[in-house]
C-alpha positions in Angstrom: 0.0 0.0 0.0 1.2 3.5 -0.9 2.5 5.4 2.1 0.4 8.5 1.2 -2.8 6.3 1.1 -1.9 4.8 4.5 -1.2 8.2 5.9 -4.6 9.5 4.8 -6.3 6.5 6.3 -4.5 7.0 9.6 -5.4 10.7 9.6 -9.1 9.9 8.9 -9.1 7.3 11.7 -7.5 9.8 14.0 -10.2 12.4 13.2 -12.9 9.8 13.8 -11.4 8.9 17.1 -11.3 12.5 18.2 -14.9 13.1 17.2 -16.0 9.9 19.0 -14.1 10.9 22.1 -15.6 14.4 22.0 -19.1 12.9 21.7 -18.4 10.7 24.7 -17.0 13.6 26.7 -20.1 15.7 26.0 -22.6 12.9 26.9 -24.3 13.1 30.3 -24.4 9.7 32.1 -27.0 9.2 34.8 -27.1 6.7 37.6 -29.4 6.2 40.7 -28.7 4.6 44.1 -31.4 3.5 46.5 -34.1 5.3 44.6 -32.9 8.3 46.6 -29.9 9.8 44.9 -29.4 10.4 41.2 -26.1 11.7 39.8 -25.3 13.1 36.4 -21.7 12.8 35.1 -20.2 14.1 31.9 -18.2 11.6 29.9 -15.1 13.3 31.1 -16.0 12.0 34.6 -16.8 15.5 35.8 -19.8 15.5 38.1 -22.6 17.6 36.7 -25.4 17.2 39.3 -26.4 15.3 42.4 -30.1 15.1 43.0 -31.6 13.9 46.3 -35.2 12.7 46.4 -37.6 15.2 48.0 -38.8 12.2 50.1 -35.4 11.8 51.8 -35.3 13.1 55.4 -32.2 12.8 57.5 -33.2 12.0 61.0 -29.8 10.9 62.3 -26.1 11.0 61.6 -26.5 7.4 60.1 -29.0 8.8 57.6 -26.4 11.3 56.4 -23.7 8.6 56.2 -26.1 6.5 54.2 -26.8 9.4 51.9 -23.1 9.9 51.3 -22.7 6.2 50.5 -25.5 6.4 48.0 -23.9 9.4 46.3 -20.6 7.4 46.1 -22.5 4.3 44.8 -24.4 6.2 42.1 -21.2 8.1 41.0 -19.3 4.8 40.7 -22.1 3.3 38.6 -22.0 6.3 36.3 -18.2 6.0 36.0 -18.7 2.3 35.0 -21.2 3.4 32.3 -18.6 5.8 31.0 -15.9 3.2 30.9 -18.1 0.7 29.2 -19.3 3.2 26.6 -15.7 4.4 26.0 -14.5 0.8 25.6 -17.4 0.0 23.2 -16.9 3.0 21.0 -13.1 3.5 21.1 -12.2 -0.2 21.3 -12.5 -0.6 17.5 -9.8 1.9 17.0 -7.4 0.0 19.2 -8.1 -3.1 17.2 -7.5 -1.2 14.0 -4.3 0.3 15.3 -3.0 -3.2 16.1 -3.1 -3.8 12.3 -0.6 -1.0 11.9 2.0 -2.4 14.1 0.4 -2.0 17.5 1.8 1.0 19.3 0.4 3.8 17.3 -2.3 4.8 19.8 
C-alpha cells in the first residue's frame, strides 16, 4: 500500500477517534442509588449534578452517612457506564491500530 494512502487512512481514523471521544465527553451519564440519589456525570467523569429525592429526610447521623454512601455508589455506577461506553466506542480503533504495528495509539 502506498504510504500516502496509508497516511490519509490514519489521519481519517485519528479524526474519527477525536470526534468519537468528544461525543463521549459531552454525553451526560446518569445513575441512581437506593431510589434516593441520582447523579449526572459528563463523559469526562466530571460531576454535573447530584439530586436527592424530596422524600429523603435525614433524622440521624447514620442517615447522612447512608446518603453519602448512596452518592458514592451512584457516582461509581455512572463511571462504570462511561468506561463501558468508551471501551465499546473506542475499542474498535485499538483493534485497527493493532493492524498498523500495534503501538500507534
